[in-house]
C-alpha positions in Angstrom: 0.0 0.0 0.0 2.9 2.3 -0.6 3.7 3.7 2.8 0.1 4.2 4.0 0.4 1.7 6.9 0.9 4.5 9.4 -2.3 6.2 8.1 -4.1 2.9 8.3 -3.0 2.4 11.9 -4.1 6.0 12.9 -7.4 5.5 11.0 -8.3 2.3 12.8 -7.2 3.6 16.2 -9.4 6.7 15.9 -12.6 4.7 15.0 -14.3 3.2 18.0 -16.6 0.8 16.1 -14.8 -2.4 14.8 -17.2 -2.6 11.8 -16.6 1.0 10.8 -12.8 0.5 11.3 -12.7 -2.5 9.0 -14.8 -0.7 6.4 -12.6 2.4 6.6 -9.4 0.3 6.3 -10.8 -1.5 3.3 -11.7 1.8 1.6 -8.3 3.2 2.4 -6.6 0.1 0.9 -8.8 0.2 -2.2 -8.4 3.8 -3.0 -4.7 3.8 -2.2 -4.4 1.1 -4.9 -6.6 3.2 -7.3 -4.6 6.4 -6.8 -1.3 4.5 -7.3 -2.7 3.0 -10.5 -3.8 6.3 -11.8 -0.5 8.0 -11.0 1.5 5.2 -12.6 -0.7 5.3 -15.7 -0.3 9.0 -16.0 3.5 8.9 -15.6 3.7 6.0 -18.1 1.6 7.8 -20.6 3.7 10.9 -20.3 6.9 9.0 -20.8 5.6 7.4 -24.0 5.1 10.8 -25.7 7.7 11.4 -28.4 9.9 14.1 -26.8 10.1 12.1 -23.5 10.4 8.6 -25.0 14.2 9.0 -25.1 14.2 9.9 -21.4 12.7 6.6 -20.2 15.9 4.4 -20.5 17.9 7.1 -18.6 15.2 7.3 -15.9 15.2 3.5 -15.6 19.0 3.4 -15.3 19.1 6.1 -12.6 16.3 4.3 -10.8 18.1 1.0 -10.9 21.4 2.6 -9.7 19.6 4.3 -6.8 17.9 1.0 -5.8 21.3 -0.8 -5.8 22.9 2.0 -3.9 20.1 2.1 -1.3 20.2 -1.7 -0.8 24.0 -1.6 -0.4 23.6 1.3 2.1 21.0 -0.8 4.1 23.6 -3.6 4.3 26.3 -1.1 5.4 28.3 -1.8 2.2 28.0 1.7 0.8 27.7 5.1 2.4 24.1 6.0 3.2 23.3 9.6 3.9 19.7 9.3 5.1 
């Protein structure tokens, strides 16, 4: 759910009724997925336009490099600044 676990915990903790808490948590999960889908679709559609289509491989490479660096930082094998 993309980092919305904290929001889900606060949501459930603030609702006194168990039934309403489960309904609210279900709605939060469903609409989190919907919003992530819409955002990904919009970004993907934007990257397929002709001026930006050359940018996609560069963004993928930068993203992969960041992921590798972040994983190595988590394993204390590379400097991690945050």
